[in-house]
C-alpha positions as a printed Julia matrix, in Angstrom:
73×3 Matrix{Float64}:
   6.79   -7.69   11.8
   8.02   -4.26   12.78
   6.58   -1.25   10.97
   8.19    2.13   10.32
   6.11    5.03    8.98
   8.21    7.05    6.53
   6.23   10.17    7.43
   7.81   10.02   10.91
  11.36   10.17    9.49
  13.36   13.19    8.34
  12.78   13.81    4.61
  16.36   12.92    3.62
  16.14    9.48    5.23
  12.66    8.82    3.84
  13.9     9.73    0.34
  16.88    7.39    0.71
  14.63    4.5     1.74
  12.04    5.04   -0.97
  14.74    5.51   -3.61
  16.24    2.05   -3.18
  16.0    -0.16   -6.25
  14.63   -3.69   -6.07
  17.33   -5.92   -4.56
  19.51   -2.99   -3.44
  20.92   -3.24    0.1
  21.19   -0.56    2.76
  23.56   -0.96    5.71
  22.54    0.44    9.07
  25.68    1.56   10.89
  26.0     2.65   14.51
  29.31    3.76   16.07
  31.17    2.32   13.05
  29.68   -1.17   13.37
  27.02   -2.7    11.16
  23.8    -2.74   13.17
  21.59   -4.13   10.43
  21.01   -4.61    6.75
  17.89   -3.84    4.73
  17.21   -5.31    1.32
  14.68   -3.5    -0.84
  12.02   -5.49   -2.6
   9.14   -4.38   -4.76
   5.69   -4.93   -3.25
   3.78   -7.78   -4.85
   1.57   -6.72   -7.72
  -2.07   -6.56   -6.72
  -4.31   -8.83   -8.72
  -7.19   -6.99  -10.35
 -10.56   -7.74   -8.84
 -12.75   -9.83  -11.12
 -15.72   -8.05  -12.66
 -18.99   -8.91  -10.91
 -21.55  -10.92  -12.8
 -23.95   -8.72  -14.81
 -26.9    -9.88  -12.69
 -25.04   -9.09   -9.48
 -24.02   -5.65  -10.78
 -27.59   -4.9   -11.9
 -28.97   -5.95   -8.49
 -26.43   -3.66   -6.78
 -27.43   -0.69   -8.98
 -31.14   -1.24   -8.29
 -30.5    -1.59   -4.54
 -28.55    1.68   -4.5
 -31.33    3.39   -6.48
 -34.01    2.03   -4.12
 -32.03    3.16   -1.08
 -31.56    6.64   -2.56
 -35.3     6.96   -3.28
 -36.21    5.8     0.24
 -33.75    8.29    1.75
 -35.22   11.09   -0.33
 -38.86   10.45    0.6
């Protein structure tokens, strides 16, 4: 898949691309002929990460504490 960084584009074009509504189309025209068509779509919603088990979280906290103490002394 091709990738285009909006930071590399002029601000007016970047604003046009980011302002498209979900399902809205944008025609790319060159010398009066249609060179391409873009259809905007919303990115898929990220699923929230499940909370770690309490035992796992507690082990992580103690490991971080132990590492900090060892680094200090």
